[in-house]
C-alpha positions as CSV (number, residue, x, y, z in Angstrom):
1,M,50.2,-14.6,-39.9
2,P,50.5,-13.7,-36.2
3,N,51.7,-16.5,-33.9
4,H,49.1,-15.9,-31.3
5,Q,45.4,-15.3,-31.9
6,K,43.9,-13.6,-28.9
7,Y,40.2,-14.6,-29.1
8,D,39.7,-13.0,-25.7
9,D,40.2,-9.6,-27.6
10,I,36.8,-10.2,-29.3
11,A,33.4,-9.1,-28.2
12,V,30.4,-10.4,-30.0
13,V,27.4,-8.1,-30.1
14,I,23.9,-9.6,-30.8
15,P,20.7,-7.5,-30.6
16,T,17.5,-9.5,-30.1
17,H,13.8,-9.1,-29.7
18,N,11.5,-12.1,-29.1
19,R,13.4,-14.7,-31.1
20,I,14.8,-16.9,-28.4
21,S,15.0,-20.1,-30.5
22,E,17.0,-18.4,-33.2
23,L,19.2,-16.7,-30.6
24,L,20.1,-19.9,-28.9
25,N,21.1,-21.5,-32.2
26,C,23.2,-18.4,-33.0
27,L,24.9,-18.6,-29.6
28,E,25.6,-22.3,-30.0
29,S,27.4,-21.5,-33.3
30,V,29.5,-18.8,-31.6
31,Y,30.6,-20.8,-28.6
32,Q,31.5,-23.8,-30.8
33,Q,34.0,-21.7,-32.7
34,E,37.6,-22.9,-32.3
35,N,39.3,-21.4,-29.2
36,A,36.2,-19.2,-28.6
37,Q,37.5,-17.5,-25.5
38,L,35.4,-14.4,-26.3
39,Q,32.7,-12.3,-24.6
40,V,29.2,-12.3,-26.0
41,F,26.9,-9.3,-25.4
42,V,23.2,-10.0,-26.0
43,I,21.1,-6.9,-26.1
44,N,17.6,-8.0,-25.1
45,D,15.4,-5.2,-26.3
46,G,12.2,-5.8,-24.4
47,S,11.6,-9.5,-25.3
48,Q,8.7,-11.3,-23.7
49,D,9.6,-14.8,-24.6
50,G,11.9,-15.6,-21.7
51,T,15.1,-14.5,-23.6
52,T,17.1,-13.5,-20.5
53,E,16.2,-16.6,-18.4
54,R,16.8,-19.0,-21.3
55,V,20.2,-17.5,-22.2
56,K,21.4,-17.4,-18.6
57,E,20.4,-21.1,-18.3
58,A,22.1,-22.2,-21.5
59,Y,25.1,-19.9,-21.6
60,S,25.8,-18.3,-18.3
61,Q,29.0,-16.6,-19.5
62,T,26.9,-14.3,-21.8
63,Q,26.5,-10.7,-20.7
64,I,22.9,-9.7,-21.1
65,I,22.0,-6.0,-21.4
66,E,18.3,-5.2,-21.1
67,G,16.5,-2.7,-23.3
68,D,13.0,-1.3,-23.1
69,G,11.8,-2.4,-26.5
70,N,12.5,0.9,-28.2
71,L,16.1,0.5,-29.1
72,W,15.5,-1.1,-32.5
73,W,18.5,-2.6,-34.4
74,T,20.7,0.5,-34.5
75,G,20.2,1.5,-30.9
76,A,20.6,-2.0,-29.5
77,T,23.8,-2.6,-31.6
78,N,25.2,0.7,-30.2
79,V,24.5,-0.4,-26.6
80,G,26.4,-3.5,-27.1
81,I,29.3,-1.8,-28.8
82,K,29.6,0.8,-26.0
83,A,29.7,-2.0,-23.4
84,A,32.5,-3.7,-25.4
85,L,34.5,-0.6,-25.8
86,E,34.2,0.2,-22.1
87,Q,35.6,-3.2,-21.3
88,G,38.5,-2.7,-23.6
89,F,37.9,-5.3,-26.4
90,K,40.0,-4.8,-29.5
91,Y,37.6,-6.3,-32.0
92,I,33.8,-6.3,-32.2
93,L,31.9,-9.0,-34.1
94,L,28.4,-8.0,-35.2
95,L,25.8,-10.7,-35.5
96,N,22.0,-10.8,-36.0
97,D,20.2,-13.1,-33.6
98,D,19.1,-15.5,-36.5
99,N,22.7,-15.9,-37.8
100,I,24.7,-19.1,-37.7
101,L,28.5,-18.9,-37.9
102,A,30.0,-21.6,-39.9
103,D,32.9,-23.6,-38.3
104,G,36.1,-21.6,-38.6
105,A,34.4,-18.3,-39.5
106,L,35.7,-16.5,-36.5
107,K,39.3,-17.7,-37.0
108,T,39.1,-16.6,-40.7
109,L,37.9,-13.1,-39.8
110,L,40.4,-12.6,-37.0
111,N,43.3,-13.9,-39.2
112,Y,42.5,-11.3,-41.8
113,A,41.8,-8.4,-39.5
114,Q,45.1,-9.0,-37.6
115,N,47.0,-8.8,-40.9
116,H,45.0,-5.9,-42.3
117,P,44.6,-3.2,-39.7
118,K,42.0,-0.5,-40.2
119,T,39.9,-2.8,-42.4
120,I,36.3,-3.9,-41.8
121,V,35.9,-7.5,-42.8
122,G,32.6,-9.2,-43.3
123,S,31.3,-12.6,-44.1
124,L,29.7,-14.3,-47.1
125,V,26.0,-14.6,-46.3
126,V,24.1,-17.7,-47.4
127,I,20.4,-18.1,-46.9
128,K,19.5,-20.8,-44.4
129,G,18.2,-24.1,-45.8
130,T,19.3,-23.3,-49.3
131,S,22.4,-23.0,-51.5
132,M,21.5,-19.4,-52.3
133,I,23.6,-16.4,-51.5
134,G,22.1,-13.8,-49.2
135,Y,24.7,-11.3,-50.3
136,A,28.3,-11.3,-51.3
137,G,28.8,-7.7,-50.3
138,A,26.7,-4.8,-51.4
139,G,26.9,-1.9,-53.8
140,I,25.1,1.3,-54.6
141,N,23.6,2.5,-57.9
142,W,21.8,5.7,-57.1
143,L,19.8,5.7,-60.4
144,K,18.5,2.1,-59.8
145,G,17.3,2.4,-56.2
146,G,20.5,3.1,-54.3
147,P,21.8,0.2,-52.2
148,F,21.6,-3.4,-53.5
149,L,22.9,-6.8,-52.4
150,K,25.5,-8.4,-54.7
151,D,24.7,-11.8,-56.1
152,Y,21.4,-12.0,-54.1
153,R,19.8,-15.5,-54.5
154,H,22.5,-16.6,-56.9
155,E,23.5,-20.2,-56.3
156,Y,26.5,-20.6,-54.1
157,K,29.0,-23.0,-55.6
158,G,32.2,-21.9,-53.8
159,Q,32.9,-19.5,-56.7
160,Y,34.6,-16.8,-54.7
161,H,38.4,-17.2,-54.4
162,N,39.5,-13.7,-53.6
163,M,38.5,-11.0,-51.2
164,I,35.4,-9.1,-52.3
165,D,35.4,-5.3,-52.2
166,T,32.1,-3.9,-51.0
167,D,30.6,-0.5,-50.6
168,F,28.8,-1.5,-47.3
169,L,27.8,-4.5,-45.2
170,G,25.0,-5.4,-42.8
171,G,25.4,-6.8,-39.3
172,Q,25.8,-10.5,-40.2
173,G,29.3,-11.7,-39.2
174,V,31.2,-8.4,-39.5
175,L,34.5,-7.9,-37.6
176,I,35.3,-4.3,-36.7
177,E,38.5,-3.1,-35.0
178,S,37.5,-0.9,-32.0
179,S,39.7,2.0,-33.0
180,I,37.4,2.5,-36.1
181,F,34.6,3.5,-33.8
182,S,36.9,6.0,-32.1
183,K,37.6,7.4,-35.6
184,I,34.1,7.7,-37.1
185,G,31.7,7.2,-34.2
186,L,29.0,4.6,-33.7
187,F,26.0,3.7,-35.8
188,D,23.6,6.7,-36.2
189,S,20.6,5.7,-34.1
190,T,19.0,9.1,-34.3
191,Y,18.7,9.3,-38.1
192,F,18.5,5.6,-38.8
193,P,17.0,3.7,-35.8
194,H,16.4,0.5,-37.8
195,Y,17.0,0.6,-41.5
196,H,19.9,2.2,-43.3
197,G,22.0,2.6,-40.1
198,D,24.4,-0.2,-41.3
199,A,24.9,1.3,-44.8
200,D,25.3,4.8,-43.4
201,F,28.0,3.6,-41.0
202,Y,30.1,1.7,-43.6
203,L,29.8,4.6,-46.1
204,R,31.1,6.9,-43.4
205,A,33.9,4.5,-42.7
206,S,34.8,4.3,-46.4
207,A,34.9,8.1,-46.6
208,A,37.3,8.1,-43.8
209,G,39.7,5.8,-45.7
210,I,38.8,2.5,-44.1
211,K,38.7,-0.5,-46.4
212,I,35.7,-2.7,-46.4
213,V,35.8,-6.3,-47.7
214,V,33.9,-9.6,-47.6
215,H,36.0,-12.7,-46.8
216,P,34.5,-15.5,-48.9
217,Q,35.9,-18.2,-46.5
218,S,33.9,-16.9,-43.6
219,I,30.3,-18.1,-44.0
220,V,27.3,-16.9,-42.1
221,W,23.9,-18.5,-42.6
222,D,21.0,-16.0,-42.4
223,S,17.3,-16.1,-42.6
224,E,15.7,-14.1,-45.4
225,N,14.6,-10.9,-43.6
226,P,11.0,-11.4,-42.4
227,S,10.6,-7.7,-41.9
228,S,11.7,-6.8,-45.5
229,F,9.8,-6.8,-48.7
230,P,8.0,-10.2,-48.3
231,R,6.3,-8.7,-45.3
232,Y,4.9,-6.0,-47.5
233,G,3.8,-8.3,-50.3
234,F,2.4,-6.5,-53.3
235,R,-0.8,-8.4,-53.3
236,K,-1.7,-7.7,-49.7
237,G,-3.8,-4.5,-50.3
238,F,-3.6,-0.8,-49.8
239,K,-3.0,-1.0,-46.1
240,K,0.2,-2.9,-46.5
241,L,1.4,-0.4,-49.1
242,V,0.9,2.5,-46.7
243,E,2.6,0.4,-43.9
244,A,5.6,-0.1,-46.2
245,Y,6.1,3.6,-46.5
246,I,5.6,4.5,-42.8
247,S,6.7,1.5,-40.8
248,R,10.1,1.6,-39.1
249,R,10.4,-2.1,-40.1
250,S,10.2,-1.3,-43.7
251,P,13.3,-0.7,-46.0
252,V,11.3,1.9,-48.0
253,N,10.2,3.9,-44.9
254,I,10.0,7.4,-46.4
255,V,11.6,9.3,-43.5
256,E,14.7,7.1,-43.1
257,T,15.1,6.5,-46.8
258,T,15.0,10.2,-47.5
259,R,17.6,10.9,-44.8
260,F,19.9,8.2,-46.2
261,F,19.7,9.6,-49.7
262,W,20.1,13.2,-48.5
263,R,23.3,12.3,-46.6
264,H,25.0,10.1,-49.2
265,C,23.6,10.5,-52.7
266,P,25.4,13.0,-54.9
267,F,23.4,16.2,-54.7
268,W,23.0,16.5,-58.5
269,L,21.4,13.0,-58.6
270,L,19.1,13.4,-55.7
271,P,16.1,14.8,-57.6
272,I,16.1,11.7,-59.8
273,A,17.4,9.0,-57.4
274,L,15.1,9.5,-54.4
275,P,11.8,9.6,-56.3
276,R,12.9,6.6,-58.3
277,K,13.6,4.7,-55.1
278,L,10.3,5.6,-53.4
279,L,8.2,5.2,-56.5
280,G,9.8,2.0,-57.5
281,F,7.9,0.1,-54.7
282,L,4.7,1.8,-55.7
283,K,5.2,0.7,-59.3
284,G,5.7,-2.9,-58.2
285,Y,2.6,-2.7,-56.1
286,L,0.4,-1.3,-58.9
287,H,1.7,-3.8,-61.3
288,A,0.8,-6.7,-59.0
289,Q,-2.7,-5.2,-58.4
290,F,-3.7,-4.8,-62.0
291,S,-1.7,-7.6,-63.8
């Protein structure tokens, strides 16, 4: 283990939009980390809830970058990463604004990253207010809908004792060495402005020979995504079904889902995998309507 941990080498990137209460809780967990001499970048993408003023009042050391409300997750994350790279930070920690870093999480991630160069290391995600796992890494099964979360909603009993290999991660407590961005580029905000941008990035990293793991001793608490499937509940009518397929906030958005499968799915599986993904949601909707 290195003798000196340079926490001032870490930039924390947090995109946010109209969630000031969650953001302040997230920032509190970051600044309470041991020896947290780091720089936080909050990308405020057009919030109208006083985000900038409240953050300046509570944590004046935070750098706030203003967006116009059209950056979405991928664009906002890239803005923060670019700022961190321009200022010469060696590591970048990605967080969502509703995440809470457990005590010691940052130290755990940095220890591992310093001893394993060219490795992306993520955190074990636990759903807030529960003992349920949000995900312990993620995998891909192209014939069963593509990306999936490992151990989603399984009870967390401290059962992980070794590093967890993963195909991809999200943006919840992920530490990335800056040189990796120089090698493979940033998140693709053109093709994947909101959903699939994270998975696309990590799959590109893996293809470039970069190892991706989850450290089970770094815990991040996360809300269940309010813009995911619960938002498009099967019993909410035809309008919500249409919205699920066209809204940028939806994980089954036809355009971005098709782009993701086209880029990463083996070509010979594409005629089976993509329709199965898109029709799977429709099947669930119809089952709910007529059961």
